[in-house]
N, C-alpha and C positions, 0 to 999 in steps of 0.2 A: 504493500500500500504506500510505503514511503517513496518507492520508485515511481509509482503512478502519480503521486503528488508532485514529485520532482519533474516529471515529464510535462505536467500541466503548467507548473509555475516557472520552470526554467527559462522559458522564452518570453515571459511577460515584459521584463525590463528591456530586452532586445527589441521586441515589437514596438514598445512605447517609444524607444529612441528612433527606430526606423520611421515611424509615423511622423514624429516631430521633424525629422530630416526632410520628409516629403512636403510638409506644410509650411515650414518656417525658413526664411533666408538664412544661409549658413552663418553670416556675420552676427545674426541675432540669436543663434542657437544656444549660446553660452548661458544666458539668463534662464531660458526655458529648461535647459538641462539642469541648471542649479535648482530651479523649482521642483523638478522631478526628483532630484536627489534629496531635497528637503522633505518632501512627502515620504519618500522611501525611508529616510532617516527617522521621521516621526513614527512610522510604522514599526521600525526596528526598536525604537525606544519603548513604545507601548508593549511590544512583545517581550522585551527584556524585563520591564518592571511588572507588568500585569501578569505575564506568564508565570513567573515565580510565585506571585501571590495566589494565583488560581491553583497552581499545583499544590501549594501548602494548605489551601482551604477546602475547595470543593473537588479537587482531584485533577490529575494531569490530563485526563481524557477531555475535559472541558476546554483545555488549551486548543484542541483541534476542533471540537464541536462548535465553539463560538465563532470560528472562522467560516463556517458554512453559510450563514446568512450574509456575511460580509462579501464572500465570494459570489454569491448569487446576485447581490446588488451591483458588484463590479461588472459582472457579466451583462446584466441588463443595461447598465450605462454604456458599456462598450458597444453593445448591439444597437442601441438607439442613437448614439452620438456619432460614431465613426461612419463616414460615408463610404459607400461601396461602389462609387462611380468608377474608380480606378480599375477595380477588378472587372467591371462590366466592359470597359474599354479594352482591357487586355484580352478578354474572351472574344470580343467582336473582332479584334485584330487577328487572333488565332484562327477564327472562322474564315475571315477574308483570305488568309494565307493558306487555307485548306488544312489546317492543323486539327487534329482530333482532341477531344477532351482528355483522353488518356495520355496524350503526349506530354502533358505537364508533369504527370507522375513519373514518366521516364526520365525527366530532367533532374529528378531528386537523387542525390548521391547517397543512396541507401548502403551501398557496399562500403564506402568510406566511413560513414557514420557508424556502421556495425563494427568495423575493424578498430576504429578509435575507441569505442566503448569497451570492447573486449580487451584491447591492449591495455588500457588504463585500469580496467578491473583486475586483470592478471597482475599488473604492477602493484596495485594497492593491496591485493591479497598477499603478495610476497612480502611487502613491507609490514603488513599486519602480523604475518606468521613468524617472520625472522626475529629471533631473540625473544619472542613472546610465547608462542605455542611450541616452536621448534627452534633448534640452533640454526644460526645463519648458514652453516655448512650442510644442513639437512637437504636431501635430494628434492623434497617437495618445494622448499624455498627456492632452490636453484632452478628447478624446472619452471616454476612460476615466473621467475625473472627472464629466463630464456624464452618462454612463450610470449611474454610481454614484448620483448625485443623483436621477435619474429613478427608479431601482429602489427606493431607500430611501424616497422620497416615496410611491411606489406601495405599499410595505410598510406605511407608516403609515396610508394610506387603507384598506388591507385590514384592518388591525388594528382600526380604528375601526368598521368595518361588519360584520366577520365574525360569523357565528352559531356558529362552532366555538369550541373552547377556545383562545383566542388565545395565540400565542407570547409576545407582549408586550402584555398588556392595558393600554390607554391609561389606564384608571381608576386603575391602580397607579403612574402616573408623576406624580401630583399631589404637590406639595411638593418638598423638596430631598433626600430620602433616596436616591432612585435616582441622582441626579447625584453626590452624595457618594460613593456606592458605586462608581460608574463611574470617577471621577477617582482615587480612592484606590488603584485597582488598576493604574494605568498605569505606575508606577515599576518598571521591570524592566531587565535587561540587564547583570548583573554578570559573566557568564562570559567577557567579552572580555579579562580581565586576562592571559590566557596570551599575548596578542600583545605587550604592552608589556614584560612581565617575562621573556620567553623561556622560560617554563615549558613542560614537556611536558604532555600531557593528564592524566597521573596526578598531576603536581605541581600543576597548576591545580585538579584535583579535591580534592586534600588541602588546598590552601589555602582552599577554600570550606567545609570541614567545620565548623570552629568557628563562622564566621558563620551557616552554615545551622542550627546548633543553636539559635541565637537565635530563629528563627522559631517552632518548637514551644514553646520556653520562653515566648515572648510570648503564644502561644495558651493555654498552661496558666495563666499569670497572669490572662489575660482571663477564662478560664472560672471560676476561683476567685472573682474579683471579681464576676462576673455572678451566680453562684450565691448568694453571701452578701449582697451589697449592691446588686445591680443595676448602676447607674452606667454605663449603655450609652453615653450621650452623651460622658461624660468619657473613656471608654476609646477611643472613636473619635478624639477630639481629641488625646489623648496619643499614640496610634498614628500619626496623621498628622504630628504635630509631630516625632516621632522619625524618621519617614521623610524629612521635609524636612531635618532636621539631618544625618541619615546621608548622604543624597545630596550635601548641601553639603560634608560632610567629605571624601567621595570626590573631589568636584570640586576640592578644595583640594590634593590630593596632587600632589607634584612628580615629575618623571621620575626614576626610580630613587631614590625616597624611602626612609626607614627601613623595614625589612622589617616591623616590628611594626605600622606604620601601615596597611599593606595588609591586615593581619589585623583590627585593632581597629576601623578606620574603617568596615568593612562591617557591624559588629554592630548599631549603632543602627537602621539602615533595616530590617534583617531582623527585629529585635525589634519595631519598630513595626508592620511588616506583620503579624507574628503576633498582635499585640494588636488591630489594626483589623479584620482579616478576620472573626472571629466576632462582634465587637461590631457591625459594620455589618450582618451577616446578621441578628442578633436585633433590632437597631433597626428593620429593615425588616419582619421577621416579626411583631413586636409590634404593628404598625399594622393588621394584618388578622386576621380571624376564623380559627378552626382549619380550617374547610372550605376556606379559601383558601391553606393552608400550602404545598401542593404547587406551585401556580402561583407564589406569591410567592418560594418557595425557588429555583425554576428561573429566576425573573427576576433574583435576586441573582447567581446563577452565570453567567447569560447576560451581564449587564453586566460582571461580573468578567472573563469570557473576552474580551469585546469590548475592554475596557480593556487587557488584556494584549496582544492582537493589535495594537491601535493603538499601544501603547507600543513593542513590538518593531519594528513597521514604521516608526514615526517615528524611533526611535533609529537603526535601520539606514539609513534615508534620510539622516538628518543626517550620520552617519559617512561614508557613501559620497560625499556631496556635498563634505564637507571634504577627503576623500582626493583627489577629482577636481580640486579647486582647488589644493591645496597640494603634492601629490606632484610635479607638473611643475616647480615652483620648487625643491623640495628636491633633485630629481635632475637639475638642470640640468647639461648637458655630458656626461651618461652615454650611451654608444652604445645604440641601440635603446630609447630611453626610453619611447616610447609602448607598445611591447609589454610592457616590464617593469612599467610602471604598471598595465596591464590585468591582468597576472598577480598583482601584489601585492594589488590590490583584490578579486580573486576567490578567492585562496588564500593564507592567511597562512603556510603551510608554505614558500612560495617564499622568505621572508625568510632562512631558515636557509642557503640556498644562495648568498646574496649576499656580496660582499666586506664586511669589517667597517665601512668608512666608509659604504657605501651602505646597509647594514643599519641602522646607527645613525640615518641621516637618515630612513629609512622609519619606524622605530619612533617617532621624535619626532613625525612627522606623525600616526601612529596615536594617540599619547598626546594630541595636541591634539584630534583628532576625538572620542575618548572623553570628554575633559574637557567639550567642548561638550555631549555627550549627557547627562552627569550634571548640568550646569548646567540644561539643559532639564528634566530630571527633578525637580530641586530646585524649579523654578518651578511645575511641575505639582503637586508635593506641597504647596506653599504655597497653591495654589488649593484643593486638597483640604482643607487645614486651615481655610481661611476658610469653605468650604462646610459643614464639619462643625459649625461654630458655629450654623448655621441648622437642623440636623437634631435635632429633639427627639422621641424615641420614647416610646411608652407603657410602662407598668410591665409587668414580667414576672409579676406576681402574678395569674395567670389560668390556667385549665386548658387 
């Protein structure tokens, strides 16, 4: 069901951006994209704050159930507001050219999409199993990595030769724009603070409200700067710099540090993310003509999603490996240690049931694991910053 939900929601931001590109002059797109990001950020804030509260009170199932009427309302608005004249014109043109209705389906790159999904899935499975369920040298982990490489190489070959509308056109991967976009979206994983601070779900959600506000604020500032002065490259660089500094600040936090630091230190990375997302998008879009806007937009969101998935998987793998190595030493001498370690690694709620001394030792290990994850994110953001200095987009002064 989660996969079905992802299939439905995965393209919403992409389609909204494509529709804006069709309706709004390119020079004015910055402010509209900023408004779109503000609304998206507002929804994220509501999810972070209200989601934890709902889970702690009436149950986690209502976190999903309450979205059903909202989704129905959004569907009705989209159906009534978005004009379908463009689709009718396209169908009329196809009919005039003698094209059949089924010919549009033949232009969809199903083979490329399937190979990409399977390749990434095999890669994520290998990262999840390695050092967690099995040793990195286990044949199952190695085979999953080899299968991933084979499928992704096959995907690239298909994209180079396909006659359909490619999922990832190789012609759009020239230069450093795509690389910068991919790396800049890897730094993720702030929700794990509830483990170290002993927060409930609602407390963790409320703790993230103010830092989450920084993301739409950064997007709004980015939209204003783009609309008035352009400055795409500078926005990307400043955003990546803030992400690097922010992740570094979080990595510098001590166990049970001052409460204000847990709040303030999360702001720079969120603000930088808000700045860099729209700037990276328009830096990439400005490099292509208007008739390529849909494909180039989907490329940006594809790389962003891939970066996010890789970031989550890599952070999770790093955290789980640190837990696997350090928990046995931290819990030395405790009865049924292996069973307890397995429970701690798979459910943080177990910590609340442990004796205070055991709980403290386990939380220290979690703190160490999270710190390593943010150090890695800082390094990735530094690479993104270096990459951003090589990304020079075209002007927004075009239709």
